[in-house]
Structures are given as structure tokens and as C-alpha cells.
C-alpha positions in Angstrom: 0.2 -0.2 -0.1 2.9 2.8 1.2 4.4 1.8 -2.4 1.2 2.6 -4.2 0.9 5.2 -2.2 4.8 6.1 -3.0 4.6 6.0 -6.5 0.7 8.1 -7.1 3.2 10.9 -5.4 5.9 10.8 -8.0 3.7 10.4 -10.8 1.8 13.6 -9.8 4.4 15.5 -8.7 6.3 14.5 -12.5 2.3 15.8 -13.7 2.9 18.9 -11.9 6.3 19.6 -13.3 5.6 18.5 -17.1 2.7 20.6 -16.6 4.8 23.8 -15.6 6.7 23.0 -18.6 3.9 22.5 -20.6 2.8 26.1 -19.3 6.1 27.8 -20.2 5.6 26.8 -24.3 2.2 28.4 -23.7 2.2 31.0 -22.1 0.4 34.5 -23.4 3.1 36.3 -25.3 3.7 37.8 -28.9 1.8 39.2 -31.4 -0.1 38.8 -34.0 0.9 40.7 -37.2 -1.7 42.9 -40.1 -1.2 40.3 -42.8 -2.1 37.2 -40.6 -4.8 35.7 -42.0 -6.9 32.8 -41.4 -5.1 31.0 -43.8 -1.6 31.4 -42.8 -1.3 32.8 -39.0 1.3 35.4 -38.8 2.8 36.3 -35.7 5.8 37.6 -34.1 7.6 37.1 -30.5 11.0 37.8 -28.3 14.4 36.1 -29.6 14.0 35.3 -25.6 11.2 33.0 -26.1 11.1 29.1 -27.3 8.3 28.6 -29.5 6.7 25.3 -29.0 4.8 23.3 -32.4 2.3 23.7 -31.2 1.4 26.8 -29.5 -1.6 28.6 -30.3 -1.9 31.7 -31.7 -1.3 34.9 -29.9 -4.1 37.3 -29.0 -2.5 40.2 -28.1 -2.2 42.4 -31.6 0.8 44.2 -33.0 1.3 46.6 -36.2 4.5 46.1 -36.7 7.8 43.5 -35.1 9.9 45.8 -33.3 13.5 46.2 -32.4 16.2 47.8 -30.7 19.4 47.7 -30.4 22.8 50.6 -30.0 24.5 51.4 -33.1 27.5 47.7 -33.8 24.8 45.5 -32.5 23.2 42.6 -33.5 19.5 42.0 -31.7 16.8 39.5 -32.8 12.9 38.4 -33.0 11.2 36.1 -34.0 8.6 35.8 -37.1 6.5 32.8 -36.8 4.4 31.1 -39.5 1.5 29.0 -38.8 -0.3 27.8 -42.0 -4.0 25.8 -41.9 -2.2 24.3 -45.0 0.6 22.3 -46.4 2.5 25.6 -47.4 4.4 25.1 -50.6 7.7 26.8 -51.3 8.1 29.9 -48.8 9.9 32.4 -49.3 11.4 34.4 -46.8 13.2 37.8 -48.3 14.0 41.0 -46.3 14.6 44.8 -48.3 17.0 47.7 -47.1 15.5 49.0 -44.2 14.4 52.8 -44.3 15.5 55.7 -41.4 16.2 59.0 -40.3 17.7 61.6 -43.5 17.2 59.1 -45.9 20.2 56.8 -44.1 20.0 52.9 -44.4 20.2 49.5 -43.2 21.6 47.3 -46.1 19.7 44.2 -46.5 22.8 42.6 -46.2 22.7 43.4 -42.6 20.1 41.4 -42.0 19.8 37.5 -42.2 17.0 35.4 -41.7 17.7 32.2 -39.6 15.0 28.6 -39.6 14.3 28.1 -36.3 14.8 24.1 -35.8 13.9 21.9 -33.3 15.8 18.6 -31.8 13.9 15.8 -30.6 15.1 15.3 -26.7 13.7 12.3 -25.5 15.7 12.0 -21.8 14.7 15.1 -19.8 17.4 17.2 -18.9 16.2 17.1 -15.3 12.6 17.5 -13.4 11.9 20.6 -14.6 12.0 19.4 -18.0 9.6 17.2 -20.3 10.6 14.9 -23.9 9.6 16.6 -27.1 10.7 18.9 -29.9 12.7 21.9 -28.7 14.1 24.5 -30.6 17.7 25.4 -30.9 19.8 24.8 -33.9 19.4 28.2 -36.9 20.2 26.9 -39.4 20.8 30.0 -42.5 17.5 29.8 -44.6 18.4 28.4 -47.5 16.3 28.6 -50.7 12.1 27.9 -50.6 11.1 25.5 -47.6 7.7 23.7 -46.8 5.7 24.1 -44.2 3.2 21.6 -42.3 -0.4 22.7 -41.3 -1.0 23.5 -38.1 2.4 23.5 -37.2 4.6 26.9 -36.4 7.8 27.5 -37.9 9.8 30.9 -36.3 12.3 32.2 -38.6 15.3 34.2 -36.6 15.1 37.5 -37.9 18.4 38.8 -36.8 19.5 42.5 -37.6 23.4 44.5 -37.3 23.1 47.5 -37.3 25.6 49.4 -39.2 28.3 51.5 -36.5 27.9 54.9 -38.9 23.8 54.5 -38.7 22.3 57.3 -37.2 20.0 57.1 -34.3 16.3 56.4 -34.6 13.7 54.3 -36.8 13.7 52.5 -39.4 11.8 50.6 -41.2 11.6 47.6 -43.8 9.8 45.3 -44.7 9.5 41.4 -44.8 8.4 39.5 -47.8 6.4 36.0 -47.7 5.9 34.4 -51.0 5.1 30.8 -51.2 2.8 28.6 -53.9 -0.4 30.6 -53.7 0.9 32.8 -51.0 2.0 36.1 -50.0 2.3 38.4 -48.0 4.3 41.9 -46.5 6.0 41.7 -42.6 6.5 45.3 -41.2 9.6 45.2 -39.2 10.6 48.5 -37.1 14.2 49.3 -36.0 14.6 51.9 -33.2 18.9 52.6 -33.5 19.9 53.9 -29.9 22.3 56.8 -29.6 25.5 55.3 -28.5 28.1 52.8 -29.8 28.5 49.5 -29.0 31.9 48.4 -28.9 33.7 45.6 -30.5 34.9 44.7 -27.3 33.3 43.1 -24.2 33.7 43.8 -20.5 32.5 40.3 -19.3 35.4 38.2 -19.5 34.8 34.9 -21.8 36.6 31.8 -22.1 34.9 28.5 -23.7 36.4 25.4 -24.6 36.3 25.0 -28.4 37.5 21.3 -30.3 39.3 21.6 -33.9 39.3 18.4 -34.3 35.5 18.1 -33.9 34.9 20.4 -37.2 37.9 19.5 -38.8 36.6 15.8 -38.8 32.5 15.9 -38.8 33.4 18.9 -41.9 35.7 16.1 -43.5 38.9 19.1 -44.1 42.2 17.7 -44.2 43.8 19.8 -46.1 45.3 22.5 -45.0 44.5 26.0 -46.5 40.6 24.7 -46.0 40.8 23.9 -42.3 41.8 27.3 -42.0 39.3 28.7 -44.4 36.6 27.4 -42.3 38.3 28.0 -38.4 37.8 31.7 -39.8 34.2 31.1 -40.2 34.1 30.0 -36.5 36.2 32.3 -35.1 34.1 35.2 -36.9 30.8 32.9 -35.2 32.9 33.2 -32.2 33.4 36.9 -32.4 29.6 37.9 -33.4 28.4 36.7 -29.9 31.7 38.3 -27.8 33.0 34.7 -27.1 36.5 33.6 -26.4 37.6 30.4 -27.4 40.7 29.2 -25.2 43.1 28.8 -28.4 42.3 31.2 -30.9 45.4 29.4 -32.5 45.2 26.1 -32.5 46.9 25.7 -36.3 49.9 27.8 -35.2 50.7 26.5 -32.2 54.1 27.6 -30.4 57.2 26.7 -31.4 60.0 25.9 -28.8 63.6 24.5 -28.9 65.5 23.1 -26.2 69.2 22.1 -26.1 69.3 18.4 -26.3 69.2 16.8 -23.3 72.7 14.3 -22.4 73.7 13.1 -19.5 76.7 16.1 -19.1 74.1 19.1 -19.2 73.2 21.3 -16.8 70.6 22.9 -15.9 72.0 26.3 -16.5 72.1 25.0 -20.1 68.3 24.4 -20.4 67.1 27.8 -22.1 64.4 27.1 -24.9 65.1 28.9 -28.0 61.0 30.4 -29.0 59.6 31.2 -32.5 57.0 33.6 -31.6 55.9 34.7 -35.8 53.6 32.4 -36.6 51.5 32.5 -32.9 51.6 36.0 -32.9 50.2 36.4 -35.8 47.2 33.9 -35.3 47.3 36.1 -31.9 47.8 39.3 -32.9 44.7 38.6 -34.9 42.5 37.2 -32.7 42.8 40.3 -30.4 42.8 43.1 -32.0 40.9 41.8 -35.6 38.3 39.5 -33.7 38.2 41.6 -30.2 39.1 38.1 -28.3 39.6 39.2 -24.4 41.1 36.2 -23.1 43.5 33.0 -24.0 44.6 29.9 -22.3 48.2 29.5 -21.8 49.9 26.5 -21.6 52.9 25.9 -19.4 54.6 22.1 -19.8 55.7 21.2 -16.6 53.0 21.8 -14.4 51.2 19.0 -14.7 47.6 18.8 -13.9 44.0 16.8 -14.1 41.0 16.7 -12.1 39.4 15.4 -8.9 39.1 12.3 -10.7 42.7 11.9 -11.5 46.2 13.6 -12.2 49.8 14.2 -14.3 52.4 14.5 -12.0 54.5 17.9 -13.0 57.7 16.4 -15.3 59.4 19.0 -18.1 62.2 17.5 -20.7 62.0 14.1 -18.9 63.1 15.6 -15.3 61.4 15.4 -12.3 60.3 18.7 -10.2 62.6 17.3 -7.4 66.0 18.5 -9.7 67.3 21.3 -10.8 67.3 20.7 -14.3 63.3 21.0 -14.0 63.8 23.7 -11.7 65.8 25.8 -14.7 63.8 24.7 -17.1 60.4 25.2 -15.9 61.9 28.8 -14.7 63.5 29.7 -18.1 61.0 29.3 -19.9 57.8 30.8 -17.9 60.0 33.7 -17.4 60.8 34.1 -21.6 56.8 34.2 -21.6 55.8 36.3 -19.0 58.1 38.8 -21.1 57.2 38.0 -24.0 53.5 38.6 -23.5 54.5 41.5 -21.9 56.0 42.7 -24.5 53.1 42.4 -26.4 50.7 44.0 -24.2 48.8 40.9 -23.8 49.3 40.0 -19.8 45.5 40.7 -19.1 44.3 38.3 -22.1 46.2 35.3 -20.9 45.4 32.7 -18.2 46.9 29.6 -17.1 44.1 26.9 -16.6 46.4 23.5 -15.6 43.9 22.1 -13.0 40.7 21.5 -13.2 37.8 21.6 -10.5 40.4 19.6 -7.9 38.8 17.9 -4.2 40.0 18.8 -1.3 42.6 15.6 -1.8 44.0 17.9 -4.4 44.9 20.7 -3.2 48.5 20.4 -1.2 49.6 19.1 -5.0 47.7 22.3 -7.2 48.8 24.6 -4.4 52.4 23.2 -5.3 51.5 24.6 -9.1 50.8 27.5 -8.3 53.2 28.1 -5.9 56.3 27.5 -9.1 53.9 29.5 -11.7 54.0 32.3 -9.2 57.8 32.4 -8.5 58.7 31.6 -11.7 56.1 34.3 -13.7 54.2 36.2 -10.8 52.4 38.6 -13.7 50.9 35.3 -15.7 47.0 35.3 -14.2 46.2 32.0 -12.1 43.2 30.3 -12.7 41.6 27.5 -10.2 37.7 26.5 -11.6 37.3 26.2 -7.5 35.8 28.4 -5.0 37.4 30.4 -2.6 38.8 27.3 0.2 41.1 28.7 3.1 43.9 26.0 2.2 43.6 27.2 -1.8 44.4 30.6 -0.4 47.6 32.4 -2.2 47.5 30.2 -5.3 45.3 31.4 -7.9 44.3 35.0 -8.1 40.9 34.4 -10.9 38.5 31.9 -8.8 36.3 30.7 -11.0 33.7 28.3 -8.9 30.1 26.3 -10.7 27.5 29.8 -10.0 26.0 27.6 -7.3 29.2 27.4 -4.9 30.1 31.5 -5.8 29.6 32.6 -1.9 29.6 36.3 -2.3 31.6 37.1 1.3 34.7 35.2 0.8 34.7 36.5 -2.7 34.6 40.0 -1.5 37.3 38.8 1.2 39.5 38.2 -2.0 38.9 41.0 -4.0 40.5 43.1 -1.4 43.4 41.9 -2.3 43.0 42.3 -5.9 42.2 38.4 -6.5 38.8 38.6 -9.2 36.2 36.1 -9.7 35.2 34.4 -13.3 32.3 31.3 -12.6 30.6 28.8 -14.7 28.0 26.5 -15.6 27.9 22.9 -16.9 26.3 19.1 -16.8 25.8 21.4 -13.0 24.1 22.8 -12.0 20.1 22.1 -12.9 17.1 23.7 -11.8 16.2 25.8 -10.6 19.6 28.0 -11.1 20.3 29.3 -14.3 21.5 26.5 -16.6 23.0 26.4 -20.0 20.6 23.4 -21.4 18.2 23.0 -24.7 15.3 21.7 -22.9 15.2 25.2 -20.2 13.5 29.0 -21.0 15.8 30.2 -23.3 16.2 33.0 -21.0 18.2 31.5 -18.1 21.7 32.4 -20.2 20.7 36.1 -20.2 19.8 35.9 -16.5 22.5 34.3 -16.1 24.5 37.6 -17.0 22.4 39.6 -15.1 23.3 37.3 -12.0 27.1 38.1 -13.0 27.1 41.9 -12.9 25.4 41.3 -9.5 27.6 39.5 -8.0 30.9 42.0 -9.7 32.2 38.9 -11.3 34.0 39.4 -14.0 34.0 37.2 -16.5 32.1 33.4 -17.7 33.4 30.1 -18.8 31.8 27.2 -20.1 34.3 23.9 -20.5 33.1 23.1 -24.3 31.1 25.0 -27.3 31.8 22.5 -29.8 30.9 18.4 -28.0 29.5 16.8 -30.5 29.9 13.4 -29.3 30.9 11.1 -26.6 33.7 8.5 -27.1 32.0 6.5 -24.6 28.3 6.5 -25.8 29.5 6.0 -29.4 32.2 4.8 -29.1 32.7 3.4 -32.9 35.0 6.2 -34.5 33.1 6.0 -37.8 30.1 6.8 -36.8 29.7 9.1 -34.4 26.6 11.3 -32.8 24.8 13.6 -34.9 24.3 16.7 -32.5 20.5 17.2 -34.5 19.2 13.6 -34.1 20.9 12.8 -30.7 20.6 16.5 -28.3 21.6 14.9 -25.0 25.6 15.8 -24.0 26.6 12.4 -22.8 29.7 11.8 -20.6 32.9 10.9 -21.8 36.0 10.7 -19.8 36.3 10.1 -16.3 36.9 6.4 -16.5 33.3 6.1 -18.7 33.1 3.0 -20.0 32.8 2.5 -23.6 28.9 1.9 -24.8 27.7 3.1 -21.6 25.5 6.4 -22.0 25.3 8.5 -18.9 23.7 11.8 -19.3 24.9 15.4 -18.5 22.4 16.9 -19.9 20.5 18.2 -23.2 23.0 20.8 -24.7 26.1 20.1 -22.0 28.8 21.3 -23.7 27.4 22.3 -27.1 26.0 25.7 -28.3 26.9 25.4 -32.5 26.2 22.5 -34.9 28.4 21.5 -37.4 26.8 22.7 -40.5 23.9 20.0 -41.8 25.4 18.4 -45.0 28.0 17.3 -42.1 25.4 16.4 -39.4 26.5 12.7 -39.1 30.0 13.4 -39.9 29.9 11.5 -43.2 30.0 13.9 -46.5 30.7 13.1 -49.7 33.7 15.7 -49.4 35.2 18.8 -47.4 32.5 20.8 -45.9 33.5 24.9 -46.2 30.7 26.0 -44.8 30.7 27.8 -41.0 29.0 26.3 -37.7 25.1 26.4 -37.2 24.4 28.5 -34.1 21.5 28.0 -31.6 19.1 30.0 -29.6 21.1 29.5 -26.6 24.1 30.6 -28.6 21.8 33.8 -29.0 20.8 34.6 -25.6 24.6 34.2 -24.1 25.4 37.4 -26.7 22.5 39.6 -25.6 23.8 38.8 -21.9 26.9 39.4 -22.2 26.2 42.7 -24.3 23.2 43.4 -21.6 26.8 43.0 -18.7 27.9 45.8 -21.3 25.4 48.4 -21.3 25.8 48.8 -17.3 29.3 48.6 -17.4 28.9 51.6 -20.0 26.5 53.2 -17.9 28.7 52.3 -14.7 31.4 53.8 -17.1 29.9 57.2 -18.0 28.3 58.3 -14.5 32.0 58.0 -13.2 33.2 60.4 -16.0 30.1 63.1 -15.6 29.6 62.6 -11.7 30.7 66.4 -11.5 27.5 67.4 -14.7 24.7 65.6 -12.5 23.1 66.8 -9.7 22.9 64.7 -6.8 19.3 63.5 -7.5 19.9 62.5 -11.7 23.2 60.7 -10.5 21.3 58.7 -8.0 18.4 58.1 -10.5 21.1 56.9 -12.9 23.5 54.6 -10.1 19.7 53.1 -9.6 19.9 52.2 -12.2 22.9 49.4 -12.2 21.2 47.1 -9.5 19.6 44.5 -11.1 15.9 44.6 -10.5 14.2 41.3 -8.8 11.6 40.7 -11.5 14.6 39.9 -13.7 16.6 38.0 -10.7 15.7 37.8 -6.7 18.6 35.4 -6.3 19.8 32.5 -8.4 17.0 30.3 -8.4 14.6 33.2 -8.8 14.7 34.7 -11.5 12.3 35.5 -14.9 11.2 33.0 -18.2 9.5 35.9 -19.9 11.9 38.3 -21.8 9.9 40.9 -21.1 11.7 42.6 -17.8 15.3 42.1 -19.5 14.0 44.1 -22.1 12.9 46.7 -20.1 15.0 47.2 -18.1 18.0 47.1 -21.1 16.0 50.0 -23.2 16.2 52.2 -19.8 19.8 51.6 -19.3 20.5 52.4 -23.0 18.3 56.0 -23.4 20.2 56.5 -20.3 23.2 56.3 -21.4 22.7 58.3 -25.0 21.2 61.3 -22.8 24.4 60.7 -20.7 27.1 60.9 -23.4 26.0 64.5 -24.7 26.5 65.8 -21.1 
């Protein structure tokens, strides 16, 4: 009897959770457009909603789609088409947008992407449900056919030119199909300030070039570079810095030949910086990446699961030869980074998520690095712990483990904080999962600002397959067909599927022609982006709006009355309707967009003082 009651209780909880997630899909949002008809429903919604295939048409109405953005900023909305019949050969075309004084936003600055769905068969956590979830955003190429009585959202992304005057620009989206035509009005309000190319919030995201080369069948060095540039363009457009922006131009180091008679002082490296410097210069000055992971040989490394002992040129760390070689390497690298002006971007991330048993090992490594190259940043993915103080000068805990009081204490010593999300935390925290509300990643950046955190980190962006879940190297995972991020490594047996969460480690997808890693020939396209990738960009730009306002207030404070200064300062606070605490936050993008609008108008006014 007790077992039966327990099963009924669990079923009820499951139904409640499922109902809550279903409510998210069917909440009242969006506006019906004037061109909507009984035959083809047309409506639009914020990019911050994940639109289900079966959500009914909204009751609210509007005259036009509306986008607001600063100069040099990209912003997107969703145009949803819902035919009552099988609509053949639909095309979506955008035209030049006309603005103040005859100025324009050219048609090439307006992209149309198709919102595609992945089938979640195993929900990430108790807050989610199985079913079709929108995530990939492949470019719309040519006509498509739409099913009857199902929503098909299109992602309309506008990049405002840096030189565009402030004001409202009006243009049209032309829809055409078999026996169907419609025009939709889209207005873009351009704020009177420029969003910079380099963001204040530091980003550090993992990226696997070998996955790109494997899936897209790239062996030619020229093809690899060509495609990698397209991936970097996507990273740059979303203000995301990859761990290693120069994977094809590794640092070349030559050591003296090690013999039995070699003396420690002879172990000095000779660096060829040519290719690496060229690649890094492009990464920082052209793509505006604001961090990169620096590898230091000889430190060893590992994680809570296992570790590698320090060794350099065959010498263990207790030998004078190791110490001489290690110190010489670190000093040379530090001096070169200083001469190039890249010390602020570089960070050493050599040990991941240590357990208490690893603290002594970690502190030993940091002590060596601190002694040899004190100006190179030392980052550790761990929260503040007494036994680790004095080691890292950037702490990077998983978001749920961040504690503000100890962080404030360490900030007094000049130390900084990043944080990260991965397979954890799960609900009710902000997460990176496909089968969660779109607002979560954007809210995460507001939480980042609220807690004075300087940067965000995620372990991977193109983790397309798991060597454990898909052990046959000839048949890796198709991330469009299987959205789960399956565990690999950590002694996971081959053939065993242990879930990390839908979309964990994956913000971008391979081109659809290379989805199964078996294209007919080389695929030279860039990545297929995702809704979550877009939400990260929007959140980083929200953070930047706040940073710009903060800098302006400091620069213009003498020109403001006390009352006006207080009003502007209040805008730097994160309102509770966006996020009250780490587990209480909005699933509706409207509060975020309203606050962003107020901050943007304050920036425009202050800029003119």
C-alpha cells in the first residue's frame, strides 16, 4: 500500500513539473501581425522565448515587429508562420531598411535563419519534459515547405551599422509561397551610442578544432584555416573567446639536446613566435577576443578524477634541471606577453575542479608558477577555500558554489572572480540546457553583474559526440538527432551512456551537410548557431550596457545633480523581476528587455553631457 501511495505521489509530482514546463510553452506572449489571415497565421515574439510547434496564435495584436539596438549591435526577433494547409515553397526575403534623413540599414545586414527543433527523449532534469525543443538556427537557403497547423519560427537578426544615425528604420519582410504572399513590417530603433567591439565581461569557452575537421571532412590545411575563420567569426559576433584562438599555429619551442652531462643553466628554450604572434594578433585585434588559455609545460595537471605529475624534458620537479628549465620557460613567456601587451588576456588553467585531496598538489603548482612568472594570471575552477588561498588570483567556481562574502574578502587582495555552468547546476538554477527556458543564459549574465563577477567560462562549445556513448569512431553522434551531452572520460566504459544534460558542451552545431560526420566531400561552411548561443550574446551585451553606464557615471558625475546621479546609479542595480536570487528569476524576456531599454536611453543621454 505504501509503495502504491509513493508511486502515485511521484506520478503527481511528475505531472505538476510537466504542466509547469508545458505552461512555459503556452504562456501568453507574442503579437498577431496585420498580414495574418485565417489561412496563414503570422505573429512575432521576442528572441527570448522558445516557441513550441503547437502553441496557439496569440490574442494580442501589433502593427509591426520591433527591434531596438545600439549602433554596431546585433539583435534578433522571431517571425512565426502557422499555415492551416501544407504551404509549399515558402521564401522569406528582407529588403533595405530606410531611416532618418535617407540613411539605411542595408539588406545584407539582415539575416534570416530557420528555427529548427531537436527531439529531447530524455529530459535533462525534473523541470523539463520530453518533446521537440527549438535550438539550432541554420541559415535559410531557398524555399521550404511548411506543415499544416504547426508553428515555424524564423530568426530575423539585424546588425546595425556602426555609422547608422539614431532613430527608427522601417523595412519589410516579404513572404512568398505557392498561392501565398504577405509583407510584414519590421521597425528597428537605433539607440544613440555605439556598442564597442571588445566586451568588459571576460569569456573563456572551450572549442575542439578536431571535431570540426572530423565532421566536415577537412584534411587540406587551407580548408582547415578557411573554415576555422568562419567559426571564429561566429565566436566574435557573439563576444565569446575560445580557449585557444591559434590551434593551427602552436608556439614553437626548441630546447637544447638533453645529455647526461648537460647542466641546469644550459636548459634555456628558444622560441619562434612568428606564427603564434600573427594568429594571436588577429584574435585580439580583429576578432576582439578578451582572453586565451596559456599552456605551461611541466606543471602536470588533472582534475578531481586523476592527475598527471609534473615533469619537463624528462626531469622530475625535485631536480635542479627541472627548476632551471621551468623557470626559464616561464620568464621568457611572461616577458614576451608583456612586450605584446597580452598579459591581461592570458590565463593559466592547468587543473580542473580539484577535490580537497588535490589542494596540496594544486598549491605546489601555483607556487612554482607564481615564483617563475608572477604576472601571468592563475585561474582555478574552484570556490574560495582556506587551503587554496595564495594560489589562484582568478577564482572560477561553478555558479551554485559562488559565495559573495568570501569573494569580497579576496577582492580586497586584487583577486578576481569568474564562474561557470556545465552539467551542473541543474534546475532551479540558470543553466545552459536546450530543454530549459531561453532566458536562463541571459539572466545568468545579469546575475554575473549583480555579484561583481568579471567573467564566465564554459568547458566546451562543440562537444558533438561522446567517445563513451558512441564508441565506434566511424559513427559518431549526430547532435541534431541526439541532443544529449553524454559523459565521456572519467573512466566511463565504452558503450555506456551517462547523461550530462541536453546541449551540455554544445552551443554550435556542425553544418547540416556534415551532421553525421559522413559528408561526400569537404564541407567548407561555418557553424550552425543556436538560440542559446544568441542568448549568451544578448546577456553579454546587457552586461556591457551596464558597464558603459557605470563608466559614464564616473566620468560625468561632476555634471550631474545629486538627484540625477542617484537616478542613474539606481539603473545599475539588477531588479528583482529579472533575478531576485540564484534560483528565482524571470522566464519571460520582457523584464530584461524593459530594463535594457531604460539603461540604453540613460547611456544615450549621459553620452551627450
